[in-house]
N, C-alpha and C positions, 0 to 999 in steps of 0.2 A: 504494500500499498504505500505510491508517493504522495512525499508533501505532507505526512500524519503530524510531523512537528510544528507544521506551519496553521494546520488548521486546529492544534490543537493550543498553539498559543493563542489563535486569535481566538479561539472558547475562553480561553481563561484571562487575556486582557478583557476579554466583554465584558465577562462575569463583573470585575473589578470595577469595571464602568456603571455596570446595572445597579451594583451595591451605593452608589452617588449620586445617580441619574433618576431623580423624581418622578418622571414619566416613567417608566418602567413598572410594571405590576409586579408589588411586591413575592408573590405569588412565584414567579420565574425565578427570583433569587433565594429564597426559599429552596425552592425543590434540587438547584445546582448545590446548593450547598451541603443538603442531606446527601443526596446521592451525586456525587461528584464523578466517579468514575463511569456510571450510566451517562451523564452527560457528557463524557469523553467519548463512548461508545458512538452518540447523537453525531457528534463533531464528526466523524468516522462515516458514518451510514448513508450511501447515497440515495438515490429520489427520493429525500426529501419533501418534496412540492404536492407530491401522494400521502404523505402519513402524519404532517406536521400538522393540520388543521382539525382532522378529526381525533388525535392526539390531547391537544388544545382545548376541543369540544368536549370532550370524556374529562379531563381535569376540571374543566370551569365546572360540568355538572354536579360533579360530587366532591369538588375541594374540601366546600366546610362538612362534611360527612365525616368522623372519626375514624370509624371503619374502611376505611377506603385507603386510608394511609399503613404501611408505606409504600402500596403499590400504583397508589394514584402519582407518588413524589417522583417515581423512575419513570411514569409514562410522561408526566411533563417536563423532569431533566432533560429525556429523552429528544421532547420536542425543540427544547431551546439551544439544547446543542445542535441542532437539525438547524436551525434558523442560522446559525453563527458559520454553519458548513455552508450552507449553502449563499449567503454574505459572501465567504471567501471565494466561491468556486467561482462567483460570477467577476471577481477581478484577476484570480488567478490564472484561469485559464486563458485570457488572451495574453499575458504577460509573458507567460510559458511559453504559448504558443510563438512570441514575435523571437524570445530570447532560444528558443531551443531549437529552433528551425524547422517545427513539422508540429500543425495542428493538434490539438493537445488529445481530441477525442481520440486519433487517429493513431497517434501516438502510440498510448494505452492499447488500444485493439492490437497492435504489433508486435508489444512487447509481451500482450497475455495469449500472443499465436490463437486469434479468436480468428471463427470464418472473413470477419469482416474486416481484418487484419491483411489475410492472405493475398498475396498478389500488390504489396503496398508497400511490402518491404525496404526496397530501393530509395521510396520516400522519404523511410526516418533516419537518422542516426540513434539508435537508442542508447549509444555512450552517450550522447551530446544532452538529451533528453535527461536521461536520469542524474548528470554531472549538474543541471540546471537545477534540477528541482534539490538536488543533494547541498549545491550553496546555499537556497533560500532557506532552506531548513535550517541545519548549521547556524546561522546567520542568526535568526530568533532563537536557537537551543543557546547561541549567548548572550543574546539582551534579554527575552523575555525569562529565561531557563538561569543564567546565567552559568553557563557554563554547568550544568547538571547539581547546581545546589538548591536546585525549588523545585519541589514534589512535581510532579512524580517521579523526578528520576535522580540519579547519582552520579557523581563524578567519573564512575567506569563507561557510563553512555559514551559512544562513541570512539572510547579511548581504542591505545594500542597497548595496555599493559598488562592484560594477561597472554599476549604472545600468540602462540598456537594452540593453547589450552582454551583461550580461550574461542576464537574458531570453531572448534568444535562443542561449546559450549552452546556460542550463539543457532548455530545447524540445530541443535538438540531444540532449544527453548524456540525457533523458527517452526519446527516440526508443530510443535505441542501448539502454539498460537495458532495454525494454521487449523489444525483438529479442533479448538477451542469457536472458529470462526465457524465452521463445517457444521459443528455439535450444534452452533447456536439458530442455524437455519435448516435443520433438517428434524425428522422426528423419526418414529420407527418402522420400518415399510408394511404396505396394509395389509390387512386382515382381515378374511381369510386368503391366502395366497394365491394366487396365479401369476403365469410365466408372462401375461400382458398388462399386467398393474404393477408386476415391481419391474419390470423394463422403463416402465412411465414414470415410474417414483425415482429408479435409478437416473434416468433424464434428468428430473427437477434438482436431486440434488448435485449433477454435475454443472449446471448452469448456475448453482449457485458457487460454486467451489473456484475460488479466485488463488491461479497459484501464484508461488513467490516468485516472482521475474524480476525483481529488483537485485541488482549486487550490490550487499552492503557495505561492501568496501570503499564503492564509490563515496557516498556518505561518514566514512571513517578519514580518507582520506581527503576529504572537501574541509574536516573539521582540525584535523593533525596538521596536515601540509598541505594549507591551501594557494594556489596559486592567483597572486595578484592581477595577474591579466585575464583569468577568467572571473577575476570579482567586477573588476570593469568593463567586460565584456560582455556578461548575465546582467548588468547593472545592480548588481547587489545593493548597493550602498546609495545609488541612484533613484533607481524604478522600483525596485522592491519593498524598499524598510530608507528610510528617509527621518533622519535621527529629530529637525526639524518640523515635520509635519504636527500641527496641531495635534490631533489625535493621540498621534502616538508621544508625544512630550506631556499630553496630561495623563494617557496611561501608565508611563514609565514615572510618574510626579507620585499618582495612586499608589505603585510599588513599590515604591521606595517610603511610603509611607506620608505624604506631603496631606496637605489640606487643598482641597480640588473645588470650587464652587460649580453650582447648576448652570450658573450663567458662562461659565467658562466651560462646560462641556456643551452648550448648546450652540457656542460660538467653535468651538473646534470642530462641530460639526457642518459647518454652511457649505453649500457648494463650492467646491473650484478652491477650495483651500487645501484637500492632501492629494498630495502629487504621487506619494507611493502606491503601490498595490497594496503594502499593507494598512498604511495608514488609510487606504481608500475602501477596506477589508474593514475597519474599525467603524467607521461613517456609516457602512451600510448596515452592518449589523445592530447597531445603537438604532436605528431606522426602521429597520425590520421588526426588532422586539417593542419601539416606538407602535407601530403598527399589530403587533402581536396583544399589547394590552389595548389598544383601542377594539379591537375582537374577541378580548376577552371580557370588556365589559358594553359589548353590544353597539357600541359606537360605528363600528365596520360587520357588513356579512359575511367577510371573509379576510381572512390571511393574505395581506397583501405583500410582494415581495416587491422592494423598490427598485428603481431600473438605477444602472451604474452610469454615468461619464466618461468620456473619453479626456486624461490627462493630456498635456501640452505634448508631451515627449512620447506618446500613442500616434497623436494624430501627424506629427512630424514624420515618426518613422513609417507609416502605411505609403502616406506623403512621398516619400524617399523610396520605398520600393515601386510606388504606381512612376514613377519619375524615371526606373531602373528600367520598369517592365518595357516601358513607349520606345527604348532607344533604338 
């Protein structure tokens, strides 16, 4: 699963902002506080547009029923994590497509060797795609998780300190993680047993089974021995994460224990101020959560996803490519 660290970082920073933003429904914050790991799962789960609104509706209907907890906490935390995931994806996929040199969805089809990716292998540099994701992930690992000193990580994450033994252990953990993901999506074979029903069930299992297609050493190398040329080429400190983006400044101030006012949060999320992907992801996440709050209180009939705008660097990149193609 690529970009996991970036998705988790957007969730954790969004939770920091939610705790200070009076516009956000307190139940959203409370659910994530009670079930942080479930919220992180939601922040890495696809197809959120299909399940976020129904889960919020379910939570809204039973939130004040004591017997509904803690199950309803898990459902709402999952939905809030999904909101931050979709906000992140809205701006992350275009950025990765530009800097990795391949359309994001096609790149992942090729990496996972799915039928949609077959015949398109020459269109994707799979190593470059992974490198781009890795350089973004390790940057937020440094900034948001302070090199592993913040939960849910430790300093050994992305390190080479354990040598060959660490590689063996990593393979074991990866296999266990894959098994856990698979078991979370499947049930026992249908009963009573017949061949056709079993094959249909097995095909369904295979549809959910995501292969372990990423080379984790690329992430470790990006963290332990980063290439300055790639940092510049991928726009890590400009297009991906700008320290001077207002939303990032506010998130880091809260992270450091500083006092941040409601007016400062609202001012930081005005259109056009945040130019990096990460700053825009936090901005969109807050807007989405405000929309979720409106939906929770019946001020809106549905959960609305906010539209992203194109930062100046992105428009300039597209214009440059169009000019080059016209020559």
